[in-house]
N, C-alpha and C positions, 0 to 999 in steps of 0.2 A: 122321527126327526116332523115334525109338529108341520101344518103350510104357511103358516107365517116364518118358520125356521128356510121352507124352498123357496117364497117368495121371496125374500130379502137376497137368499143365494142365489138366484136366479138374476136379480137388480143389476145386482155384484157384477157377478162377471157380464153382463150388460153394460152398463157405465167403462168398468175393465176396457173391455174392447172400443171402445170408444174413444176413450183416452188414448189407443193408438192406431188410432183409423188414417188411412193416408190423407194425405188433400194434397192437389194438385196446386203444382207450381207455375206458373209462366218461362216459359225460356224466352228471354227478351232476346230481340235482334242484336246483334254486337256486327255486321257491316252486312249493305242487302244491297244489290241493284236490281231494278226490272226493270225492261225495256218491251215496250209493244211499240207497235206499229205509229201510232201518236206520240205517246209519253215516255221516256226516260226517268227513274227515278233512283238515285243513290243518298245511302245514307249511313251515318256513324253513331253506334256510343260509345259514352262510356260512362261508367259504373253505371249502369243499366240505361240511361238515358241518352236519347239523342241531343251531339251535338253539333251533328254537322244535316243537313237537304240537302239536295241539291235537283232539281225540278227541270226538265227543257219539253218545253214542247212547241210546236211553231216557230222553231225556230229561234226561238228566244231561250234563256238559259237562268235561272233563278233560283238562288243561294239561301234560305232562311235562315236568320238569323236567330240565337240562343234563346230571345225574345219570344220569334212565335213561334221556339220550339214548346217554350213553355213547363220543363221541364217532363219531358213524353218519354214513357217508354211505350216500345209496341213491340207487338209480336207477328201482326197480321195488318196487310195493304190490300186494300179492294180499290178497284178503275175502271172506270167506264165512260162514254164520253157518247156525246150528242153533236150531230151536222149543224144545227138551227138553224136561224134567222138572224142578220145580220142586226135587227134594230133590235135582237134582244143576246146579245152577246157573241153571235154568231156560232163557230165551232168552239165545243167546251171540253174541257176532258174533267173528270170528276176523283180526285186521289181522298180513297178514307183512311184515316191511320188510324191503330184501335189497339187495345189490348184484348183477345178472346182463348175465350176456353173450353171445355168440350159444353157444358153447359148454356155459354152462348157468352156473348162482345158483356167486357166487362164496362159498365155505363158510366162511370165515374170519368171517364177522361180518353175521349177521342176528337179528332179531327176530319175536317172536312178542307180538301186545298182545290181550291177551282182553279181552272188555269183555263179562262179565255182568248182565241184567238184576236179581239176586240181589244181585250181589257186591261190583258194581263191576267198578273196573278193576284186570287185573295185565298184570307185563308178566313174558318168559320170552326169557330169551338162549340161544338157542339154538348 
């Protein structure tokens, strides 16, 4: 066997293995309910898109519309907060909804939901 045939055989084997390589897929939340001392977040998905999201914080309940959810699929939630100063929105809770993989967070679609005691709920697309 010539060196050229060996190289061609090795390249064929390498490309064949790549064609059958496994790819990580997202496991999307179907229903979820997360409660912390400051906030409760509950949601449901239909066909892998969130169609219901309810956030309760500081004694107020906010139900997000489908337009606010904007065809979002998620498999991760991060919640943080701060006591803050009244002149700068006061107590605030930050909720990050995202699609994550072992390699990191998908950058194409995630949202921040900000709930402040002073100003209520706002949504930021990042």
